[in-house]
N, C-alpha and C positions, 0 to 999 in steps of 0.2 A: 322657675325655669323647667321646662319639660325636658326630660332626658330619656331617650329611647335606647334600650339595650341594642348593641350593634347587631345589625343584620345585613344580609346581602340583598341587594335590590333584585327582586324577581320580576323581570319585565316581560312584556308580551312580545317585544321585538326580538329578533334573532341576536344571540349573544354567545358567550363562551359556555360550552356545555361541559359541566363537571359532574361526573357520577350521575348523569341523566338529568340534572337540574339546570335550569337556565339562570345564569348568574352574570351580572354585569359590573358590579362594583360595590363600594361601601356607602351606606346610606346614613343620613342624619337629618333630623328636623330641629337641631339645636343650634344656638348661635356660637357655641364654643367658648363663651366667656367663663371665667372662673378664677379661683385663686391659683397662683403660680409663684414658685420660689418664695413662699411665705405661708405655706400650709393650706392644703385643700384636699380633695379626695385623692388618695394615693393608692396605688397597687403595692403589694409587698416589695417588689423590686425597685420601687421609686424612693426608698428611704435614704439612699446614700446622699451625702452632702457633697458639694463641689470639691472639698478637700478633706483628706482623712485626718484622724487625730494625730498622726505623726507629722503632719505638716507638709505632706507630699502634694504636689499639684496633681490634678486628674490625669495628666499626660504621663505620670510616673506609675500609675496603677498597674498591677500585674494583669496578665491575661494575654490572649492571642492578639496579634496585630490585625487591623482591619484589611479587608480585601481592597485591592486597587481597582479603580474604575476601568471599564473596557477601553481598549486602545482607540476606538473610534472617536472618543471625546477629545482626543488631542487635536483633531481637525478644527475644534472650536476655540483653540487657545487664544486666537487673535480677534474673536468676535466680541464686539462691545456688549456690556451689560449695564443697565441702569435701573434705578428704583424710582417709581413715581406713585405716591400714595401707598396702597397695599399691594401693588403689582411689581414684580421683577420682570424686566423685559430683556431678552437676549436676542441680539441681531442688529443689523444696520437700521437706524431710524428711517432711512429712505426706502426700505424694502417694500415692494408692491403688495405683498400678502402678509396677513396676520393670522397666526394660530394661537388661540387661547387655551391654556391648559389649567384645569382646576384639580389640585391634588391635596391629599393629606399624607404626611410622611409615613404614617403607620398603616396605610391602606395597602393590602397585598396586591390589589388589582392595579394600583398605581405603579407598583414595582413591575408587574407583568407588562403594563403599557410601556414603561420606560425601557425595559430590556428587549422589547419586541417592536411594536408599532412605531414608537418614537424614534427608533434608529433610522427610519425613513426621512426624518427631519434633518439629520446631520449634514447631508450634502447641500440641500437648499439653504440651510443656515450659513454654512461656510461660504457659499457662493453669493450671499447677500440677497437672495430671492425672497426670503421670508424672515419675519421676526416672530419670536414666541413670547407670549405674555403669560407668566406663571402667577397664579393666585394660590397661595399656600394656606390651606385650612388646617384647623386643629380640633375638629369636633370629636375625633376618636378618643381623645383624652377624657371627654365627658362620658362617652359610651363605655369605656373600659377602665377608667381611672388612671391616675398618674399624670405625668407632664411630658411624656415622650414626644408627642406631636409638636407641642409648643417649644420644647427644647430644640428640636430639629429645625423648626421654622426660624427660631432665633439664630441658629447656626447658619442656616441658608442665607439669611440677611447679612450676617457677618462675613460670609464668604464673598459676597459682592465686593466688599471693600478690599479684599485681597487680590482681586482680578482673576479669581479661579472659581467663579460660581459654577460654570458648566461641569468642571471636574468634580467639585464637591457634591453637586446635585446628583451626578451620576453615581459617585461612590456611596452616597447616602442610601440610595435604593439598592445598590449591590450588597449593602450590609444591613438591610432592613431586618429587625427582629420579627418574631411572630407577632401578629396584630394585637393579641391579648397580653403580650409581654412588654412592659414599660421599659424597654431596653435602651432607648435613646437618651442615655444619661450624658451629662457634660463630659465625663471621662471617655466614654465610647465615641462621642462626637469629635473629640480632639484626635482620637486615633484615626477616625475616618478622614479628618482634615490632613493628617500626616500622609495617609494613603493617597490623598488627592494632590499631594505636593505642597500643602500649605504649612509653612514654618514661620509663624507670625505671632509675636507677643500680643499684639492688639486683638487678633482673632481669638487667642486663648482667653484673654480677659473678657471679651464679649461673650464667649460661649459659657464661661463659668459664672459670670455675673448676671446673665440674662439682660444684657445691655439693650437689646432690641425688643424688650417686652411690649412696649407701646406699639411698635410696628407689627408685632405678631397679632395683637388685638385688631389693629387696622386692617390687616390682611383678612382676618376672619370676617370682619364687617363687610369687606368688599365681596367676599364669597357669598355671604347672605344677601347682600344688596343686589347681586346679579341673579338671584333666584335659583341658584344651583342647589340641588338636593342630594347629590352624591358624587363620589369620586371613583375613577377619573371621569371628568367631563371635558370634552375637547370640542372646540369650535374652529372651523376653518373659514376664514373670511365671513364670520357672522353666522354661519350655518353649522348646526350640530353635526359632528362626524358620526357616521353609523356606528352603533355600539359594537357590531360584529367585525369592525375593521381595526379596532384599537389594539388587538393582541397578536397581530401578525404583521411583520414588516412589509410584506408584499401587498397585503390588503390595505394597510394604511397608506402605503405609497401610492396605490391606485386612487384612494380618496383624495390625496394631495394632487395627483396628476389631473384628476377630474376638475379640480379647482384652478388648474393652470400653474401648479407648483411642481417643479421637477429639478 
């Protein structure tokens, strides 16, 4: 299995300029498969088990509380969410338009997209004009070591069953650790769940046990099968969104409007 040390995609297209370098996202040529919750390549911060020697659940661990998601996500509280194969779809099935979003939970550019460009999706989603299909990758675990992306993907799938996927998804990126820090542990993910308003024993069990491990692998296979090489990748009605539109709400809003989504 080829593993590339994580790098940023340096593209020739216009993108986000950081310190004079053109940078668009997180890159991978790997399929993301590997050992998980059973011993595999780990970063030092990934050694904690789901419960400590004293028998406390992860939700009882000490440490600061997670940040709450932005208030805008409350507009999506009644928007339906479903899972089909390796894709999580948010929005009315009858929506005229489809936006596909490919993300890795550890990717800092995905966080930048979610907190900026993606905010332009809230109104059309709430109005039923668009549905968003999320494909959650986990290749950054292979690039940096650890299980953070897979843990987070598992928790995202578990959040669907609580009816609070949009809230948890938003809170997840609001609380994203540094890309190289394997910080999405079960304990921290449960804190994020609490911040998102999830108080559900089944969710806690799913997060701590890796109940959706098979789905996480399926999602990564969907990512690979779609020929996506980096995150975030966003398609609007089958057309790739301009890379330089993803990190600004007004710019991405214009890309949506150009596709007839408002």
